[in-house]
C-alpha positions in Angstrom: -4.2 -16.5 6.2 -1.7 -15.7 3.4 0.0 -12.6 4.7 3.8 -13.3 5.0 4.1 -10.8 7.8 1.9 -12.8 10.2 3.8 -14.0 13.3 2.4 -16.5 15.8 3.2 -15.4 19.4 3.0 -18.2 21.9 2.7 -16.8 25.4 4.6 -18.6 28.2 3.4 -20.6 31.2 5.1 -22.5 34.0 8.1 -24.7 33.4 8.6 -27.2 36.2 11.8 -27.1 38.3 13.2 -30.1 36.3 12.6 -28.4 32.9 9.4 -30.2 32.0 6.6 -28.0 30.6 3.4 -27.5 32.5 0.2 -28.8 30.9 -0.7 -25.3 30.0 2.7 -24.6 28.4 2.6 -27.8 26.4 -1.0 -27.1 25.2 0.0 -23.5 24.1 3.1 -24.6 22.3 1.4 -27.4 20.5 -1.5 -25.2 19.4 1.0 -22.5 18.4 2.8 -25.0 16.1 -0.6 -25.9 14.6 -1.5 -22.3 14.0 1.9 -21.7 12.4 1.5 -24.7 10.1 -1.7 -23.1 8.7 0.1 -19.9 7.7 2.0 -19.0 4.6 5.6 -20.1 4.2 7.9 -17.5 5.7 5.8 -16.8 8.7 7.5 -16.7 12.1 6.8 -17.8 15.6 7.9 -16.0 18.7 8.1 -18.1 21.8 7.7 -15.9 25.0 8.7 -16.3 28.6 11.8 -16.0 30.7 13.2 -18.3 33.4 10.8 -18.8 36.3 10.8 -21.9 38.6 12.7 -24.1 36.1 16.2 -24.1 34.9 15.3 -23.1 31.4 13.2 -20.3 29.9 9.6 -20.8 29.0 10.5 -19.6 25.5 13.1 -22.3 25.0 10.7 -25.1 26.1 8.0 -23.7 23.8 10.6 -23.7 20.9 11.6 -27.3 21.6 7.9 -28.4 21.5 7.3 -26.4 18.3 10.3 -27.8 16.6 9.1 -31.3 17.5 5.8 -30.4 15.8 7.4 -29.3 12.6 8.3 -25.6 13.0 11.8 -25.0 11.7 14.2 -23.6 14.3 15.0 -20.7 11.9 11.4 -19.6 12.0 11.4 -19.3 15.8 12.5 -16.3 17.8 13.0 -16.7 21.6 11.8 -13.8 23.7 13.3 -14.7 27.1 13.1 -11.4 28.9 9.5 -11.3 30.1 7.9 -12.7 33.2 4.3 -11.6 32.6 1.9 -10.8 29.8 2.5 -7.0 30.0 6.2 -7.6 29.6 5.6 -10.1 26.8 3.6 -7.5 24.8 6.3 -4.9 25.2 9.1 -7.3 24.2 7.2 -8.6 21.2 6.5 -5.1 20.0 10.2 -4.4 20.3 11.0 -7.4 18.1 8.5 -6.7 15.3 7.8 -3.6 13.2 5.0 -1.3 14.4 1.6 -2.5 13.2 2.9 -6.0 12.5 0.2 -8.7 12.4 0.3 -11.3 15.2 -1.8 -14.2 16.2 -1.5 -14.6 19.9 -1.7 -18.2 21.2 -2.7 -18.8 24.9 -5.5 -20.2 27.0 -8.8 -18.8 25.9 -9.4 -17.0 29.2 -6.1 -15.2 28.8 -6.7 -13.9 25.3 -8.8 -10.8 25.9 -6.1 -9.2 28.1 -3.2 -10.4 26.0 -4.9 -9.1 22.9 -5.5 -5.7 24.5 -1.9 -5.5 25.6 -0.5 -6.4 22.2 -2.8 -3.9 20.5 -1.8 -1.3 23.1 1.8 -2.0 22.2 1.1 -1.1 18.6 0.6 -4.6 17.0 -2.3 -5.7 14.8 -3.3 -8.6 17.1 -5.8 -11.4 16.7 -5.9 -14.5 18.8 -6.3 -18.3 18.8 -7.2 -20.0 22.0 -5.9 -23.5 22.8 -8.9 -24.3 25.0 -8.7 -26.3 28.3 -7.7 -29.7 27.0 -7.6 -32.5 29.5 -6.2 -30.4 32.3 -7.9 -29.7 35.6 -11.2 -27.7 35.2 -10.5 -26.1 38.6 -7.0 -24.8 37.5 -8.6 -23.5 34.3 -11.4 -21.6 36.2 -8.8 -20.3 38.7 -6.8 -19.0 35.8 -9.9 -17.4 34.3 -10.8 -15.8 37.7 -7.3 -14.4 38.0 -7.6 -12.6 34.7 -10.3 -10.1 36.0 -8.1 -8.4 38.5 -5.0 -8.7 36.2 -6.9 -6.9 33.4 -8.0 -4.2 35.9 -4.4 -3.8 37.0 -3.2 -3.5 33.4 -5.9 -0.9 32.6 -4.9 1.1 35.7 -1.1 0.9 34.8 -2.0 2.2 31.3 -4.1 5.0 32.8 -1.2 6.2 34.9 1.4 5.7 32.2 3.5 3.0 33.8 5.8 1.1 31.4 6.9 -2.6 31.8 10.2 -3.3 33.6 13.4 -2.9 31.5 14.8 -6.0 29.8 16.9 -8.6 31.7 18.5 -10.7 29.0 19.1 -10.7 25.3 16.6 -12.0 22.7 18.0 -14.8 20.6 16.9 -17.0 17.8 16.0 -20.6 18.6 19.1 -21.9 16.7 21.7 -19.8 18.8 
């Protein structure tokens, strides 16, 4: 890809209570950094995810991993308001211009729904799955099974016109 307007969007996953990334979050962040490295200079990376069980946001943990993999801090935007994929799509659409080109990075089972939501939010979305890695096959399949009802729920919410919850905290760049 050579389009300077391409932005990698790394979707969040669990951060442990002590601030360590889950296996899924580490896998996504590392793959996102690799995808970013294959893009033209000037491309950005949006790290998504608010504070869940941990003391820090999923986005800040993703950013730390991405920086460790060679992504400059000034190329990273933290989206720390969201707590689910639907909210992530709305927040990313609010950060970028309508029709902006994004490459969504997440587990492969998560990408059909994430891509649908990003496109529904007005973005030109493609995706790059990070695969299962060395993690538990059972966890991966449970995640995949969870996506079916989640996708049905998102389709229903779109049908009835329900919007994501309002923002909770400001968006900041990784070097703030």
